[in-house]
C-alpha positions as CSV (number, residue, x, y, z in Angstrom):
1,M,70.0,76.5,-55.4
2,D,70.8,72.8,-55.1
3,P,68.5,71.3,-52.5
4,A,71.4,69.3,-51.2
5,T,73.2,72.5,-50.2
6,V,70.2,74.0,-48.4
7,Q,70.6,73.8,-44.6
8,T,67.6,73.8,-42.3
9,L,67.4,75.8,-39.1
10,T,67.7,72.6,-37.1
11,T,71.0,71.5,-38.7
12,G,72.8,69.7,-35.9
13,C,69.7,68.9,-34.0
14,S,69.5,65.3,-35.1
15,L,69.0,64.0,-31.6
16,A,66.3,66.5,-30.6
17,V,62.7,65.7,-31.0
18,Y,61.7,69.4,-31.4
19,N,60.3,70.2,-34.9
20,L,59.9,73.8,-35.9
21,T,57.4,72.9,-38.5
22,K,55.0,71.7,-35.8
23,E,55.1,74.9,-33.8
24,I,51.8,76.6,-32.8
25,K,51.1,79.9,-31.0
26,V,48.8,79.9,-27.9
27,R,47.4,83.2,-26.7
28,G,45.6,83.6,-23.4
29,T,45.9,84.5,-19.8
30,I,48.1,82.8,-17.2
31,A,45.8,80.9,-14.9
32,K,48.5,79.3,-12.8
33,I,52.3,79.2,-12.4
34,E,53.7,75.9,-11.0
35,M,57.3,75.4,-10.0
36,S,58.8,72.0,-8.8
37,G,62.3,70.5,-8.3
38,T,65.3,71.7,-6.5
39,R,68.2,74.2,-7.2
40,A,69.2,74.4,-10.9
41,R,66.6,71.6,-11.7
42,I,63.6,73.8,-10.8
43,R,61.0,73.3,-13.5
44,T,58.5,76.0,-14.4
45,Q,55.2,75.4,-16.1
46,V,52.2,77.7,-16.6
47,L,48.6,76.9,-17.2
48,I,47.2,79.3,-19.9
49,Q,43.5,79.8,-20.2
50,S,43.1,80.2,-24.0
51,T,40.2,79.9,-26.5
52,R,41.2,76.2,-26.8
53,G,40.7,75.8,-23.0
54,I,43.5,75.3,-20.4
55,V,47.0,74.7,-22.1
56,N,49.8,73.3,-20.0
57,V,53.0,75.0,-21.1
58,Q,56.4,73.6,-20.1
59,L,58.7,76.6,-19.9
60,G,61.9,74.7,-19.0
61,Y,64.4,74.3,-16.1
62,G,66.7,76.6,-14.1
63,P,67.0,80.3,-13.4
64,A,66.2,81.4,-16.9
65,V,62.6,80.5,-16.5
66,D,62.0,81.8,-13.0
67,P,58.7,83.8,-13.1
68,G,60.4,86.8,-11.5
69,Y,63.1,86.8,-14.2
70,L,60.6,86.3,-17.0
71,G,58.3,89.0,-15.4
72,I,55.2,86.8,-15.5
73,S,52.3,86.5,-13.0
74,T,48.9,85.1,-12.9
75,G,46.2,86.9,-14.7
76,Q,48.7,88.3,-17.3
77,P,48.1,88.0,-21.0
78,V,50.8,86.0,-22.8
79,Q,51.6,84.3,-26.1
80,V,53.7,81.2,-26.2
81,T,55.1,79.7,-29.4
82,G,56.1,76.1,-29.1
83,M,55.4,72.4,-30.0
84,M,52.9,70.1,-28.4
85,E,54.5,66.9,-27.1
86,K,53.2,63.9,-25.2
87,V,54.8,63.7,-21.8
88,G,53.7,60.7,-19.7
89,S,49.9,60.5,-19.9
90,S,49.3,64.2,-20.8
91,T,50.1,66.6,-23.7
92,V,52.1,69.7,-22.9
93,L,53.3,72.6,-25.0
94,L,57.0,72.9,-25.0
95,G,57.4,76.6,-24.9
96,R,60.2,78.1,-27.1
97,V,59.3,81.8,-27.1
98,L,57.3,83.6,-24.4
99,T,55.8,86.9,-25.3
100,T,54.3,89.3,-22.7
101,P,53.0,92.8,-23.2
102,D,56.5,94.3,-22.4
103,R,59.1,91.6,-23.4
104,I,60.0,88.6,-25.5
105,S,61.9,85.7,-23.8
106,L,63.6,82.8,-25.6
107,L,63.0,79.7,-23.6
108,R,64.5,77.1,-26.0
109,N,66.7,77.2,-29.1
110,E,65.5,76.0,-32.4
111,C,66.5,72.5,-31.5
112,G,64.2,72.5,-28.5
113,I,67.1,72.6,-26.0
114,P,66.0,74.7,-22.9
115,I,68.0,77.9,-22.2
116,R,69.6,77.2,-18.8
117,R,71.0,80.5,-17.7
118,P,69.6,84.0,-17.8
119,L,71.7,86.7,-19.6
120,R,74.0,88.6,-17.2
121,K,73.0,92.2,-16.5
122,D,76.3,93.4,-17.9
123,S,76.2,91.3,-21.0
124,G,77.0,94.2,-23.3
125,K,73.5,95.7,-23.8
126,P,73.5,98.8,-26.0
127,T,73.9,102.1,-24.1
128,E,72.1,105.2,-24.8
129,K,75.1,106.9,-26.5
130,A,76.4,103.9,-28.5
131,L,75.3,100.7,-30.2
132,M,78.2,98.8,-28.5
133,P,79.6,98.9,-25.0
134,R,82.7,101.2,-24.6
135,K,86.1,99.6,-25.3
136,F,84.4,96.8,-27.3
137,R,86.7,95.8,-30.1
138,P,86.7,92.3,-31.8
139,L,90.1,90.6,-31.6
140,G,92.4,91.5,-34.4
141,S,90.5,94.6,-35.4
142,P,92.4,98.0,-35.7
143,R,92.0,100.6,-33.1
144,I,89.0,102.8,-33.9
145,P,89.4,106.6,-32.7
146,N,86.9,107.7,-30.1
147,L,85.9,104.1,-29.2
148,D,88.8,103.2,-27.0
149,T,88.7,106.3,-24.9
150,A,88.0,105.9,-21.2
């Protein structure tokens, strides 16, 4: 394939400083959860005790990174995938993916842009009986028997 036609995952991220090739994984235990700011600008960061020492992880801003929504608490084992970045006089890990024993949370997209809103509870999660919610039909698609029944 011609290299000129190959697109990277970060196509369209020209203004972002996040670089997927610089990502690292940090495993450890949450030592402290800190929240600051007001309303939708609430910032969440965690201090993780790892084999490298304490790592300051910037989770992002807004309700999508609320500790209750993410299901995190102090003393919990976690793994964070992200990129180290100098912020002021300190270095922090810009967390992109947070993994706990029972869930995986996307904190930033591949451009490093924080996810601002949590998914709605009725966002079309698969049901036990079907892979798609009832009455789901892409626009312009023909009617499918047994899918459109109420």
